[in-house]
N, C-alpha and C positions, 0 to 999 in steps of 0.2 A: 866724785868731784874733788879737785885739788884745792888746797888752801891758797889764799892770796895775801899779799901785804900791800896795804894801800896808804901812801903818805898823803894826808889830806890837809895839812897845815903848812902854809908857805911862810917864808921869811918876810916880815914887814917891820917898819920902824915902830909901829904902835906896839907890836908884841915885844920888840926888842927893849922898849922903854919900861915894860912892866917888870916888876920885881918878881912876881909869882903868878904868871898867867895861868888861867884855868881853861881847859879845852874840853868841849863836850861833843860826842858823836851821836847823830840822830838818823834813823831810817825814816825818811819823809813819807814814803808810800804806806808804811805800816804805822806811822805816827808813834814810833817807839824810840825812847832814849836808850842808847846802847851803852855809852860810857860817859863818866864825868871825871875829868882829871885822870888819876891812875886807877880809878875804881870802875868795875864792870857792873852796870845797873841791870841789864837784861839777864834773864835766867838761862839763856841759851849759851851753853858752854863753848860753842863753836866761835864765839866772838872774844877777842882779847885786845888790849891796848898796850903800847909801849912808846918810849920817847928816848932819843939819844941826847937831847939837851932841851933847853927851855923853848926852843923855836921849832922842833920837828917832832910831830906826834904821828904815830902809825896805828891804824886800825887793822887787825888781823881777822880774816874769816877763813876758817878751815872747813873742809868737807862741804863746799858750797852746794847749796840746793836751789831749785828754781825759784822758791819764794824769796830768795835773797836778791833777786833781780829788782832793780829800781834806783831811785835817787837817794843819795846819802849826803848829809850836811855836817860840817864841823863848825862849831861856834866858839869864839874866844870872848871871855867875859870882859870886854872893854866897854867904854861909854863914849860914843855909841857902840853897840855890838858889831863885831865883824864876823863874817862867815864865808864859807866856800862850799859849792855844791858840785857833786860829781855823780855820774850815772854808772851803775854796774850792770853790764849785760851778761847774762848767764846763758851760754849756748850748750845745747844738749845733742850728742850724736844720735843718729836715727836708731830706732828700736822697733822691730816688727812685733805686732800684737798677735800672737798665735791664736788666742781665743776668739779673735774677730776675723781671722783669715781662713782660707781653705785648708783642710787638713793635707798632710804631706803626700798622701796617695789617694787617688780617686779613680773610679771605673765608670765607663759610660758605653752604651751600645752604639755601634757605628750608625751614622746618619742622624743621630740625636744631637741636641744642643747642650752645652755646658758652659758655666761661668766660673772663672777663677777669681778669688777675691784676696787682696793683700792689704792689710792695714798697718800703719806704722805711726809712731809719735817721735817727737824730738823738736828742737828749736835751733834754727828756723824749721818750719814745717817741711818734712821730707817730701821729695819727689819720688814717685814709684815708677819703675820701668820693668817691662817684661821682655825676656828673650829666651830662645830655645837653647838648651845646653849643647845640642849638636850643631848649632849654627844655622840651621835651616830657617827659612822665613816663616812668619806667622800669618795665617790667613785671617783677614779682618772682613767680616760680613760677606765672605765668599767672593768679594769683588776685587780686592787688592791684597798684596802680600808685603809685609814690612819686616825688617830685621829687628827693630826695636819698637815696642808699643808702650805709650805712656798712659798711666791711669791706674787707679787702684783696683779696677775690675776689668778682666779680660774675657770677652764673650766669644766663644767658638761655635759657629753655626754649622749644622749638619757635618759634624766632625767625621773625618775618614781615618783609616788605619795609618796613612802616611803622616798624620799629625800626632801619632802616639809618641810618647817619650817624656823627658824631663823638661819642665818649664821653670825658669829662674825669676823670682820676684826680687828686685834690687831696690833698696831704699837708700837715698843719699840726700844730704843737705849742706854739703861743703864743710861739714865738721867730721873729721875722721874719727873712727873708721866707718865706711859704708857697710851695710849688712844685707844679707840676701836669704831667701828661703827657697828650697827646692821642692817642687810639687811634681809628682809622677802622675801622668795621665795615661791610663790603660783603656784602649779602645777595643771592645770585645766584638768578635764576629765568628761565625761558623767556619769550618775548614773549607779551603779551596785547593784544588790540585791541577797542575799543568804538566802534561806529558810532552817533552820535546820530540820523541820518536815513538810512535805507536807501532811501527813495524820495524823489526831489527833482524837482519840476516847475518848468519855466521856459519862457517864450515865446522863439521864435526871434528872433535879433538882439539879445538882451540878454546880460549877464555873469552868471555863477552861480559860487558857491563851495561845495564839498563838503569835509567834514573827517572825520578819524578821530583817536581818542585811543589811544595805545599806552603800555604799561608793560613794561619789560625791564631786566635787568642781568645781565651786562655790557651796555654801551651797544649798542643794536641799529642795524642799517642799515635805513632805512625809505625806501620809494619808492612811486610810483603806476604802475599799468599800465592801458592802454586798448587794446582790440582786440589783446591779447597783445604790446603793445609798450610799453616803458618810457616814461613821460612825462617829457620834459626841459623845463627852463625855456626858453620862446620867447616870441614876441609873442603867440602864441595861448594859452599856458599860463603861469601864475604859480604856483610851488611854494614853500611856506614851511613850516618846522618850528620850533616853539618848544619848547625843552627845559627841564625843571626836575627836577633829581635823576634819578630813574629814570622819570619821566613825560615824554611828548612829545605835542604837538598838531600833527598834520599837516593842511595846508590846500592845496587845489587849486582855482584859479580858472580857468575857461574863458571866454574873451572872445568876444563876437559869435557867439553860438550859431548853428550851421547844422544842416541835417538830418543831416549826417554826424557831428555831435558827440553825438548822443543815443545812449544805450546803457549798458552796465555798466562802471563804473570800480572798480578794485581797489586798496586800500591794503595794502601788504605790509611786514611787519617781521620781521627775523631776526637772531639772534645765535648765539654758540657753543653754546647749549643748545637751540635749536629755532627754528621758524619758524611764523608764523601770518598770516592775511590777513582783510580785511573787504571787502564788496562793497556798492556804491551804484549804484542804477539811476537814470539821469538821462532824463526823458521830457519831451516837448514839450506845453505847454499853450497855449491861444489867448491872444492879447493881450487884456487886460481892456478892455471898452468904456467909453465915457464916460457920465456920469450925465445923465438928462433935464434940459432947460433949465427955468428957472422960468416962462418965458413960456408954455410948453405947459400947465402947471398952471393958470395964470391963465385961459387960453382955455377949459379944461374948466369952471372955476368960472363963467365967464360964460354958458356954454351951460346950465348948471344953473339959473342965475338967470332966464334967458329962459323956460325950460320952466315954472318955478314961476309966473311972471307970467302965462303963457298959461292955465294951469289956474285961476288966481284969476279971470281975466276970464270964463272959461267958467262957473264957479260963479256969478258975479254975474249973468250973463245968464239962467241957469236959475232963479235966485230971482226975477228980475223976471217971467219967464214964468209962474211959479207964482202970483205975486200977481195977474197979469192974469186968469188963469183963475179964481181965487177971486172976483174981482169979477164976472165973467160969471155964475158960479154963484149969487151972491147976487141978481142982478137977475132970474133966471128960475128961481125955486124950483119953481113949479107944473109947468113942463115937465119938469124933472128927475124929479119924483115920478111924473108920468104915465109916463115911460119906464121907470122901475123897476117900476111896477105892471103894465105890459104884458108883462113877461118874467120872471114868477116861476119858471117851470120852467127856463129857461136859467140863471138865477142859481143855482138849487139844484143843477143839474148841474155847474156850475163852482165850486160851494162858495163863492159870494159872499154876504157878509152882507147881510141886508135888515132894515130898521127894523120894529118890531112893528106899526105902523099908519101908513097914509099921512098921517093928520092929526096924528101925534105931533109935538110941538114940536121934538124933537131930530132929526127926520128930515133937515132941511136941513144941520144941522151935521155929522151922520154922513157924509153924502155929501161934504161938504167935506174931512173927514178922509181918505176914500178917495182923493179927487183929490190931496190932498197926498202921500199915500203913493205914488201912482202917479208923480208928478213927482219925488219923491225917488229912486225906483228908477231912473228915466231919468237923473237927475243923476249918480248913482253909476256907472252904466254908461259915461256919457260921460267922467267923470273917469278911470276905469280905462283907457279907450281912449286918452286923451291921454297918460297916463303910459307 
């Protein structure tokens, strides 16, 4: 507490007219006379008095205590007596009472209940607030989550591993400085393992990495086993474990895979509450083949172009052949009609169309159509054969 200087006598005409005024200081709440004139009456050495002239008197209180709070009165020995009353308010910054609060580290089993208590004194009465050190919300009665909780007691129902960590109890009453207490809450549970890939394939002669994720508290002992033998870091194996709070990421790298390296690998985690393991099967896969070259694709395309050119030439030859036959048919129309007239029964038996009369003007044209159809059929057959 700091000392104060309090001027409690004011200038007035009555005091000014007195030749030797006498001033007394009294603590009204304790009914205790502190000083008379220049003399200190109380046995408390923290009180003293001074004056700069006959009209200004000062009461000094050093190392102020809470019991010094209250009403003070200065009296001047006039007739009638004159006095002045003032109130001294003593404020006290907050102070956390460790003996009445939860200890700095507590442990609880997962899914059980726990209450954290924080007591503080000061004047005015301090306000207690709770918050998590990592900034995560606080679960209140498992129904709602808040960032800041007010009250000297924080109850955590069916606590889970995600609520593990440091909780801050902060006491404040607008009188600096505010104070806080850090309480570590450890949530204990047996180990759990999660394996991302239970089947891993890799070619012989390559390196491969398998991994497991574990959760446990207290901190677990984690290791790898292959063929019932613990795997230790060597030139063949690389073992790493990355830890973050109650989580751990186990990695095993097998270098230069050989036939004897394929099989089942187990990741094992154990602590004082239990033990668990995960299994990973490592199997061999063939080495991936190289992709086909672009020159082979170009060669195939060239073959297709040659085939299409051959077909086009065949079609052209057939068209010329058809035109040649058409010219011969035009020069010998009478012979063609005579041949058709001599074989009516054969044409009927084979369902061949005949013109209505040999002397009909369209007879020669119809015969040409049939010849064209015949050569078109031959052309299609030859094209199909080439394809």
